[in-house]
N, C-alpha and C positions, 0 to 999 in steps of 0.2 A: 323396664316394662311394667305396666300396671297389672297387679294380681287380681284376677276376677273374683277370688274368694274374699279378698279384702274389700272389694267394692260391694259384694253381696252382703258382707257382714255389716257395713255401714248402713245399707238399706234396711237390713234386718233390725239394726239398733233403733232406727227411726220408727219402724212398725211396732216394735215391742214397747217403745216409749209411749206410744198411743194406747197400748194395752195396759199400761201402768207398771211395766217392769223395766228396771234400769240396772246397769252394771255399777259395781263399786268394788273397792279393794279393802279388805279387812286385815289388819295386822294381828296375827295370832300371838306372836312374840317377836322380839327383835330378830330380823333375818328371815322370818316366815310370814308370807303374805298370801292370802287366799282371795282370788278374784271370783266374784259371785254376782249373778243376776238376781235381783230381789225386788219386792214391791216398792214402788216409788215412795210410799209414805214411811218406809223404814229409814231410820236415822242414817246418814251417810258417813258421819265421822265417828268411828269407834276405835279408839286408841288404847283401850284397856279391856279387861275381861268382864266389865260390867255390862249388863244387858242394855240394849238400845231402849231409848225412851218410848219409841213407837213400836209396840208389839203388834204382831199380825192380827188383823181384825177378822180374818176368815181362817178356816182350817188350813194348816200349813202342809204343803206337798213339796218334797225335796227330790229333785231329779239328779241321779248319779250316772255319769256317762261311762262309756266303754273306753277301750285302749286305742283311740284313733282321733276323731274330732274332739274339740273342746266341748264344754257343756252345752252352750247355746246352739251350736250347729247340730249337735246330736239330738237335742230335744225341742227344736224350734216349733215344730207342729203341735206338740203337746202343750207347750207353754201358751201358744196363741189360743188353743182350744179350752184351756182351763183357767186362765188368768182372771176371768170375770167372777168365777165362783170360789176360787181358792187363792190363798197367798202362796205364790209359786217362787221357789228358790232353786237356782241352777248354778252350783259351784263348779269351778274347774279344779280337778285334782292337781296336786303338786307336780310341776313340770309339764302341765298341759295349759294351754291358754295363757292367762296372766298370773297363775299361781306359782310361787317359787319358795325355796327354803335354802338356807346355808347349812342346815343340819344334815347328817349323814344317813339318818334312818330312811329306809325305803319300803318298809313293810306295809301291808294293807292296814294293820293296826295303827300305824302312825298317820296314814291318810285318814282313817276313821276319826282319830283323835282331833286332827286339825279341822275336819269338817264339822264335828260336834262343837268345838270351841267357837268356830265361826258362826254357826247358827245361834248359839247361845248369846254371843255378842250382839246379834241382830234381834234379840228378844224372843227367839223361838223356844218355847217350853215343851211342846209336844208336836210331833210331825208324823206324816206318812212318807216313807222312803219309796222311791221308784228307781230300781237299779238295773242297768243293762250290762251283762257280761262282767268286765272288771268292776264296774260300779256295783253289781250285785254282790261280789265278794267283799268289797269294802262295806257295803250295806249290812251284810251279815255280821261283820265285825262291830259296826256301830250298834246294831241291835243287841249284841252280846255285851259290849262294854258300857253302853249308855241306855239301859232299858227304860229309864225315866224319861228320856228324850224321844225314843223311837216307839211310837204307839202302834204302828202297823207298817207293813212292808209288801210291796209288789215287786216280785223278782222276775226279770226277763232274761232268758237264755244265759243262765249263770249257774254257779255251784256254790256250796257253802265254803269250800276251800279247794284250790287246785292241787289235789294230791298227785303224787307221781303216777299212780295208775290211771287216774282220770286224764292227766296230761298226755300220757303215752297213747291212750286210745283216741283222744281227740286229734292229736298230731297225725296219727296214722290215717284217720278218716280224711283229713284235708291235704295230706301228702307233703308235710313239711317236717324237717328234722328237729326244729326247735321253734319256740315262740318268738325268739329274737329274729330268726329268718323270716317269719311270717309277719310280725307286727312292727318291726323296725326296718322297713325296706330301704335300700340304698339307691334304688332306681325308680323311675316312673312305672316301669313294667311291674315292679313289686306292688305298687298301689293298685294296679289293675287286677292283680291276683287277689289282693285283699277284698276288693269289691266282688269279684267272681265267687269267692268262698263265702262271703257274708250275705249274698242275696240269692233268692230262688230263681229269678229270671236274670239272664245276662243283661247288664245295664250298659247301653252305649253312651259314651260321652266323648266329645272331641279331645284330641291329644292335649291341647293347651289346658283344658280343664283338669285333666289328670295331673299335668305338670304343676299347676297352681295348687292343687290339693297336696301334692308331695311337698312343695316348698312351704306351705302354710301349716300343714298338720303333722308331717312326718320327718322333715329335715331339720328339726330343732330339738334341743335337749336329748340328743341321741344317746350319749353316755349314761345319763341319768335314767332314761327309759329302759335301757338294757339292765341297769341295776334294779329297777322296779320289777322287771320280769324275773330276774334271778331270785328276788326276795319273795316272789309269789308262790313258787313251788313248795309244797309241804310234803315231807316224807310220809309214806303210808304208815310207818310204825309210830311216828310222832303225832299223828292226827287223832284226836278224840272228838266225838260228836258233841255239839252243844245241845244240852237238854232244855227244850222250851216247854213251859207249862202249857197245858191243853188249851187254855184260853188264848195264849199268845200265838200258838201254832195256827189257830183258826183265823188270826188276823194277819197271817202271811198268805198271800195269793201268788200263784205261779202263772205268768202270762207269757206264752211261748210262740215262736214262729214254728209251725208244724214241720217245715222243711229245713230247719236248722241242722247243719251237719257238724258244726263245731261242738255244741252241746245238744245232742239230738233228743227226741222225745223219750228215748230210753233213759237218758240222763235225767230228764225232767221227772219221769215217773219214779225213778230211784230216789231223787231228792224228796219227792212227795211221800213215798211210802216208807223209806228207811230212815231218812233224816228228820222228817217232820211227822212221823207216826201216822201218816195217812190223813192228817187233819187239814192240811193246807189244800184249798181248792186249786185245781189245775185247769187253766183256760188255754186255748191255743187258737192261732189264726192260720187259716189255710193259705197255701201258696205264698208263704213268707219264710224267709231264712233268718239268719242270726241278727241282721240289722233291721228287725221287724218294725221298730218305730219310724224309721226312715223309708223303708220299702213299702209298707202298707199303713201309712199314718192314720187314715180315716177309720179303717177297721180296728187298728190298735186303740185309737182314741175312744171309739164306741165301747170297747171292752173295758178300758181303763175307767171311763166315767161310771159304768155300772159297778165296778169294784169299789170305787171311791164312795159312791152313794151307799153301798151296803156297809162299808166300814164306818162312815160317819153318821149313818142312820141308826147304828146299833146303840 
């Protein structure tokens, strides 16, 4: 039977091609390949760590997806809205979409390293990150590990690190015993629960569409994704805050769904006040949950465009 998500992805590929964004695969090292959507003018063959000949001609914006859909399905509306004014990059994390590795590392730091190497091979020297949920955690690692690459950062519905205490509180709010039970569903009903938790309003979709989402987005690389989630939890005693310079903190913006119950507004304010010394601006979108870029894309895009203008106008 034909998968409706596969059909839609083919349609989306054609539309994005018209917008000047195309997919390619970048070998980071033997056995590790990152699949990424990038500007059409970017060199497509990059087999070593040298930068691509065609560097981005506009400010680079890199979108980092959450723990569900691949990059382009997560950020499709934002890419279409921004591709004219920015050089847009949308990678798939390892074990999502077309990205894969034979290495055993599963930490956010390893994801961050692979994303940074991929961007540099495509000629990106400075960029703004936009990270949602899991993508925000990887983004914080990228900002910490590669400050010369990450110029600014828009964080959506995420935390600096998923500590044991934050994890317990979040799981209690959504009614799940573990992140694996929530994010690695083994039935179509599990996908429906993910959608219910991630959105403000109940989203009706026909059963066949949920089934296709399950087969396309969740019923692949299950073992590796469990390992990714296991590597995500940080012990409270072992976690120390990253100290960002005052100027850097001002170039980190928080953009939240006001009704997010996974990482609620209390989490957002804590991130702003305690982790970023109150310097990072906090923006929120009403009547939106955790999956705010997909649930309210037009409102999200309006806010994001304003933030990007303020960052690149400085």
